[in-house]
C-alpha positions in Angstrom: 0.0 0.0 0.0 1.4 3.4 -0.9 1.5 6.1 1.7 -1.2 8.8 1.6 0.0 11.7 -0.6 2.7 9.7 -2.3 3.0 10.5 -6.0 1.4 8.1 -8.5 4.0 6.9 -10.9 2.6 5.5 -14.2 4.4 3.5 -16.8 4.4 4.8 -20.4 1.0 4.9 -22.1 -0.3 2.2 -24.3 1.8 1.6 -27.4 2.6 -2.1 -27.8 6.3 -1.7 -27.4 9.5 0.0 -28.6 8.9 -1.2 -32.2 5.5 0.5 -32.3 7.0 3.7 -30.7 9.7 3.7 -33.4 7.1 3.3 -36.2 5.2 6.3 -34.8 8.4 8.4 -34.5 9.3 7.5 -38.1 5.9 8.4 -39.4 6.2 11.8 -37.6 9.6 12.4 -39.1 8.5 11.4 -42.6 5.5 13.7 -42.4 7.7 16.6 -41.2 9.9 16.0 -44.2 7.0 15.8 -46.6 6.0 19.2 -45.3 9.4 20.7 -45.9 10.7 20.4 -42.3 14.5 20.4 -42.1 17.1 19.0 -39.7 14.8 16.2 -38.8 16.1 13.9 -36.1 14.9 11.0 -34.0 16.6 10.5 -30.7 16.4 7.2 -28.8 15.5 8.1 -25.2 14.9 4.6 -24.0 18.3 4.3 -22.1 17.9 7.8 -20.6 14.4 8.2 -19.3 11.4 5.9 -18.5 9.0 8.6 -19.5 9.1 8.2 -23.3 11.0 6.2 -26.0 11.8 8.8 -28.7 12.1 12.5 -29.4 11.4 13.6 -32.9 12.9 17.1 -33.6 12.2 19.1 -36.8 12.7 22.7 -37.9 10.4 24.9 -39.9 11.1 28.3 -41.4 7.9 30.2 -40.5 4.9 30.1 -38.1 2.7 28.9 -40.9 5.1 26.0 -41.7 5.4 25.0 -38.0 1.6 24.9 -37.8 1.3 22.9 -41.1 3.9 20.4 -39.9 2.1 20.0 -36.6 -1.3 19.6 -38.2 -0.1 17.1 -40.7 1.7 15.0 -38.1 -1.5 14.9 -36.1 -3.6 13.9 -39.1 -1.1 11.2 -40.3 -0.6 9.6 -36.9 -4.4 9.5 -36.2 -5.3 8.4 -39.7 -2.5 5.9 -40.4 -1.6 4.6 -37.0 -4.8 5.2 -35.1 -2.9 7.1 -32.4 -3.9 10.5 -31.0 -1.7 12.9 -29.1 -2.0 13.1 -25.4 -1.3 16.8 -25.3 -0.2 19.7 -27.5 1.9 22.5 -26.0 2.1 25.7 -28.0 0.6 29.1 -28.3 -0.8 30.8 -31.4 2.5 32.5 -32.3 4.8 29.9 -30.8 8.3 29.2 -32.1 8.2 25.7 -30.4 5.3 23.2 -30.8 5.4 20.0 -28.7 3.1 17.1 -29.6 3.0 14.4 -26.8 2.1 10.9 -28.0 3.1 9.2 -24.7 6.0 7.2 -25.9 7.0 9.7 -28.6 7.4 13.4 -28.1 7.6 15.6 -31.3 9.3 19.0 -31.1 8.8 21.4 -34.0 11.0 24.6 -33.7 11.8 27.6 -35.7 15.6 27.8 -36.4 16.4 30.4 -33.7 14.5 28.6 -31.0 15.9 25.2 -31.8 19.4 26.7 -31.6 18.7 28.4 -28.3 17.2 25.3 -26.6 19.5 22.8 -28.3 17.8 19.6 -27.2 20.4 17.6 -29.1 23.0 19.0 -26.7 20.9 18.8 -23.6 20.2 15.1 -24.3 23.6 14.4 -25.9 23.7 10.9 -24.5 20.7 9.8 -26.6 21.6 7.9 -29.8 20.3 9.3 -33.0 18.2 6.9 -35.2 18.8 6.7 -38.9 15.1 7.0 -39.5 15.3 7.0 -43.3 17.2 3.6 -43.2 14.7 2.3 -40.7 11.8 3.4 -42.8 13.2 1.6 -45.8 13.2 -1.7 -44.0 
């Protein structure tokens, strides 16, 4: 029995495993690329945190493009993989959009904000996935 007031720790939400998480991350990366996102990266977070499996990071050049990438990723993952985001963190004129799919977290930045926050440096221990090669398998 847990003590009263103790935090409730939940395991990752319901994807069927790391392979399904990777498929979702690859679909998000491909969709970002199809919408002219640049510097698209998938980071394997499984050995670093128990909260999620992958980060997908992409860069857009304008607010309109950031929104288009975000919208298309949401449509693609819901339509093709029957997965919906758990939350969406952004504001109307945001330079950083975060889509939380539980095991996969998608970050869409403008160039300046991506350079400032530098998630690739912050999480430098995370291996990068060659998502184009994985998608071709």
